Each structure stands twice: as structure tokens, then as C-alpha cells.
N, C-alpha and C positions, 0 to 999 in steps of 0.2 A: 347452389353455391358455386361461385367461380373459383377455380383453382389456379394459383399462380405458381411459378417456379423461379429458379434463379435467373432465367433468361427474360422473364416477363416483368420482373420488378427491377426498376432502375434506381430507385431511391426509397428511403424510409423517412417518415415524419417523426421527429423527436418532440418530446413534451416541451412546450413553451414555458419558460420560467415565469412569464407574466403576460397578460393580455394587453395592458395599456402601455403606450410608448414610453411614458415617463418611468414606469416601473422597469421596463426592459433596460433602459439606460442606467437605472439605479443598480440593477443586477449586474450589468457589465462592469460598473465601477467597483462593486463589492468583490466580484471575482478577480478583478485586476488588483485590488487592495490585498487580497489573500494570496494570489499567485506570485506577485512580484517579490514580497518578502520571503516566500517559500523557495523560489528559485535562487534568490540571493543567499539565503541561509544555507541551503543544501550545497550551493556552489562554493561557498566559503568553507564548509566542512570538507568537501572533496579537495579543495586547494590546500587547506591547512594540513590535512593528513598526507597528501602527496608531497608537499614541499618540506614538511617538518620531519627530519630524519629520526628525531627522538620519539615521534609518534608512530613509527613503523613497528607496531606491536599488534598481536592478534585482535585485541579489543577495538583499536582504531581502524584496522584493516576491514573488519566486519562493519564498522560504523560507516566507512567510506562506501561500501557496497550498499548499505541501507540508504544512504543519501542518494545514490544513483537510482534506486527503485523509487524513492520519493519524487525525484525529478521526473522520472518516467511516468509515474501516476498522474502528476499534475499536468504534464504535457500531453497526455493521452485524452483527457476529458475536457479540461478547462478551455483550451484555445477554441475548440469548435463551439462550445456553449457561449463564449464571449462573442465569437463571430456571428452566431445566430441572433444573439440579443442586439448586437449593433446593427445588423442588416435586416432585422425584423423578418426573419425567416426561420423555418424549423427543419429544413431538409438536410439529409446526409446521403451520399451516394451509397449504392449497395456494397461496392468494394471498400468504401470508406468506413461503413458500418462494420464490415467483417474485420478490417484492420484494427479499428478501435476496440472491438470486442477482444481480439487476440491480444493486443498489447495491454489492455486493462487486466485481463486474466493473468497474463505473464507477469506483470509487475506486482499484482496482488499476491500471486503465489510465491513470487520471489521474496516479497516482504515477510510473509509468514514463515517461510523456510529460514530466512536470515535471522529473524527474531528468535527462532528456536535455536539456531547455531550460536547466537550471541548469549543465549541463556546458558548453553553448555559451557561457553567460555567463562562466564561468571561463576558457574558451579565449580569448574576445575580450579580457577584462580583462588577461590575461598576454601573449598572443601579438600582439594588435593594440590596445594601449592607446590609441594616438592616434585610433583610429576608434571607441572605446567609446561615446562620446556619440551618434554617428551611427547605429551598428548597434543600439544598445540604448537608444533613446529611450523615453519613457513610452508613446508610441503603439505602438511595436514590441513592447514588453514586454506591453502589454495584448492585442495581437493574438496573441502566442505563447501566453500563458496561456489565452486564449479558445479557441485551436485545440486546446490540450492537453485542456481540459475537453470541448469539443464532439466531438472524435474519440473520446474515452473513452465519452461518452454514446451515440454512434451504435453503437460496437462492442458495448457492454453491451446496448443495445436489440435489436440483431439477434440476438445470442447467446441472450438470454432469450426472445424471441419464437419463435425456431426451436426451442429446447430444449423449451419447454412446448407446442409444437404436435405433438410426437411422441406416437404411441399407446404406452401403457405396458401391459405384460403380465407383469411380474415382481414384482408386489407394490408396496409403497410404503416399504420400509425402505432408508434411505441409510446408507452406511458412512462417514459423516463427521459431525462435530458441527455443521456448517452446510451449507447447500445449495450444491453446486457441480456444474458440468456433468458431469465424468466419472461421478459417482455416479448422476446422473439418467439418463445414457445407458445405464448398466448395467440400468436398469429398462425400457428401450425394447424393443419387439417386434423391431425391425430392428437387426441387429448392425452394419450399415454404412449410415449416413445421409450421403448425398453433400453435402447442404446444410451440415450441421454440420461435416463433415470439411473442406469448403471454407472455412468461417468460421474453423475452428481453424488451418488452414494459413496463411490470411491473417493471423491474429493472431500466429502464430509468426514469420512473415516480418517483420511490423512490429516485433515485439519484438527479433528478431535484428538488424534494421536499427538500432534504438536502441542496442543493445549494441555493435555495430560502430562506430557514430558516437562513443559514449562512449569506447571503447578508443582509437580513432584520435585523438580530441581530447586525451586525457590523455597520449598519447605525445608529441604536439606541445607540450603544456603543460610536461611534465617536461624536454623538450629545451630549451625556452626558459628555464625556471627554473635549470637547471644552468649556463646561460651568464651568469647574473647575477653580476657580479664580487664584490659584497659579501655576506658571510655573513648579515648582518641582512636584506638584501633577499630572499635565498633563503628564509630562515626565514619572513618575512612572506608570501611567495607560497605556500609550502607550507602555512602555517597556514590559508589561505583555501580550499585545495584538498582537504586531507586529510579534513575532516569530510564533505564531499560524496562523496569517494571511498569512505569507510567506509560511508556510508549506501547508496550504489549497490551496493557489494560484498555487504552484508548482505541487501539486498532481492533482488537478482538471483540470488545463490547459493542462498538458501533456497527461492525460488520455482522455480528451475530444477531443483533436486534433487527437490522435491516432485512436479513434473509430468513430468520427463523421465527419471526413474530407471527401470531395467528392471523389468518386471512380476515377474521372479523375486525381486527384492529387496523387493517390496511386502508389507507386513503391516499389519493394523489399527493396531497400536501405533506403528509407524514412521510411517505416513501421518498419524496423529493428531499426533505430535510435530512433524513437519515443517510441517503446516498451522498449528499454533499458533505456530511460529517466524516464518513469513512473514506471517501474518494478524494476529497479536497482539503478539509480542515485537518485531518489526522496527519497527512504528509507535510502540511504547512507547519504544524506545531512541533514535529519531531526535532528539527534543528534547534528550536528554542529550548525544548526540554533538556536536550543534551548539553547545549552550550551554557545553560544557567548553572548546571551542577558540576561541570568538569573544568577545573582550573587550568589544566594543561592545554586543553582545546581552546579555551578563551584566550590564554596567553599567545598561542600560535596564531589565532585569528587576528588578534590585535597587532601582532608583529607583521602580518601580511598587509593590514590596512594602514599602518603607520606611514609608510612612504607616500600613500595617496593623500593623506591629510597634510603631510609636510610640503607637498607640491603646491597645495592651495594656501 
């Protein structure tokens, strides 16, 4: 077997979304149709929260951060896939692959951390409303957001550095339309890398911890909501929780199925569909889920867009 290292591999070959030219162009159009509304929706959320002073609350501050991670997720994987479909190529440079893997892990980790922090925000607002201002002051919110971004950065940096330090001896073809760890590990000469295994177990434990915290918090939230005497009060409480719960469910379910499914169920087409779901579709749907349920956000977005319509 021939052994490659970081200096001998100049590029990787990504999985083609389709073999026929017509299907490649169709996939380009589909990705464009998904990514443009996602960019617009997340951009509107960021602008609405930044410009609307009445939206400068912890819930909308974390929502702005979530919109930034969704923008980052879309911009990390989709442009390269669209370029490859349009250019009828599958190549990505070695450094481009490393950068794509780092940013993908960074935004993925940030999203999970921010969803957990947003869950804590909903828990405090409904279960401990009298302590809301103390527990979620502006400084506390800034610290929590910074911790979410910093932990995701360190996790992505360690995974990327370790993955690209492995010697490769199984070619340079990746079975995915973007660079991800499992596909690069398949090219490694060693079938068992203890450092990477340790990092993956650590990340899984962290992810499981976030999941358990989210489930526990929402059990407490729903118990508190059901004790609210008025129907209007219960409806208002549910309307602030359900969008977040929907986003959490969509993100965790698709990511978990993609990475934890048995190898016997694995196939290139299924892996591709699942990866598109959690890396492209989920970030694209988040703005829609939040804007449909939140009247304040919808009103502010409409306020921002009204001058544009009046000019025409």
C-alpha cells in the first residue's frame, strides 16, 4: 500500500451529487433555491434584532447568535457543492478541505451550545420569572454566548488538527459532498486512532449532556406551563417554547440519525440525504420556524422591509 501524507495529497475528491449533467444542474438549482431563502431569512433576523431596540432581550440576543451559526453552516458547505455541480468537478484542495471541516464543526458545535443556552433562557423565563433579570442579565448573556462560541472553536480546532495529522493510505476520494471526519478517517492507514476516538467520545458526551439538559429543562417548563390557570397564559408560554423545541428536535434528530445509525443501514444515497437535512435544510428552516411563531419578530421584519416596498 502506498502511504500519503499532508505534503503528498494536494486535493480530495468529493462525492458527486449526480453523474448526469442535467441532474447536476438540477441539484445546483435546488441548492440555490434552499440557500437563498436561508441567507435572506437569517439575514433578516440578524438585522431585525440588531435594529429593533425593543428586541434587545436575552431571547432575541441568543436568536441573533443562532442565525449567525445558521448563516455560517450554509456558507461552509453549500457554495462548494454548488460550484462543483455547475463546473462538473468534484475536487477540493487539501487546505480547503481542512478549512471546510473546521468551520463545519465550529458552526455545528456553536449551534448545539446556543440551542442549549436558549433552552436555559426559556426555563428561567417560565420556571423562575422573578429571577430572570438576575440570572440572565446582559453580562451573563454575553458570557454564555462567548462560552458557546469558544467551546465550539476549541472542539473544532482539536478535531481538525488531529484528523489532518493522520497518515493517509487509501487514496483521496471522500464519500460525502463536503469534508467530514468519518470520511477522512476511512482514508487513514490506521483503523483505530486513539486520539481521534477520545475526541469523538468527548464530543459525544458533551452532546449527550446538552441533550439531557434540554430534555430535563423542557419537562420542567411543560410542568410549569400546565399549572398556569389561564388558557391565554398557557398559549403565550407555549408560543415562546414551541419554535425552539421544533428547531432543537429537527437539528438533533437529523444529526443523530446521520452519525449514530448502524453501519448496516448505511448507503451513499441515504448518507447524502441525511447530511443535506442537518447541514443545509435545518439551518434554512430555522428562520421560518421562528418567524412564523413570534409576532414581535414578524412585526420588526415587516418594519424593516416596508421602506423597500414603498420605493417600488
